[in-house]
C-alpha positions in Angstrom: 195.0 -24.1 65.2 191.4 -23.4 64.2 190.1 -25.2 61.2 188.5 -22.9 58.5 185.4 -24.2 56.9 185.8 -23.0 53.4 182.6 -24.5 52.1 180.6 -22.7 54.8 182.4 -19.4 54.1 181.7 -19.7 50.4 178.0 -20.5 51.1 177.7 -17.5 53.5 179.4 -15.2 50.9 177.0 -16.4 48.2 174.1 -15.7 50.5 175.4 -12.3 51.4 175.9 -11.5 47.7 172.4 -12.6 46.8 170.9 -10.4 49.6 172.9 -7.4 48.4 171.9 -7.9 44.8 168.2 -8.1 45.9 168.7 -4.9 47.9 170.3 -3.1 45.0 167.6 -4.3 42.7 165.0 -2.9 44.9 166.7 0.5 45.1 167.1 0.5 41.3 163.5 -0.4 40.8 162.3 2.3 43.1 164.5 5.0 41.5 163.3 4.0 38.0 159.7 4.2 39.2 160.4 7.8 40.5 162.2 8.7 37.3 159.4 7.4 35.0 156.7 9.0 37.0 158.4 12.3 36.6 159.0 11.7 32.9 155.4 10.8 32.5 154.2 14.0 34.2 156.6 16.1 32.0 155.4 14.4 28.8 151.8 14.9 29.8 152.4 18.6 30.4 154.2 18.8 27.0 151.3 17.1 25.3 148.8 19.5 26.8 150.9 22.5 25.7 151.2 21.1 22.2 147.5 20.4 22.1 146.6 24.0 23.0 149.1 25.4 20.5 147.8 23.1 17.7 144.2 23.8 18.6 144.8 27.6 18.3 146.7 27.1 15.0 144.1 24.9 13.4 141.0 26.7 14.7 142.1 30.1 13.5 140.2 31.3 10.4 142.7 33.3 8.2 139.8 34.3 5.8 138.1 36.1 8.7 141.1 38.3 9.2 141.1 39.6 5.6 139.4 42.8 4.8 137.8 43.3 1.4 
């Protein structure tokens, strides 16, 4: 009968788990980077649109539109 080395199996299982956690952490980090880059681009576009809208609103001269 073959003797099972439980200590070696546990050590190998811990090592495999640690490797898998590192792999999943890398995948998570990469996806969050993609997500936040996209979010950043979207917020930048929104800020530019708001800037233009506010610029038009503030720079208009309502007194110039009146006719006496």
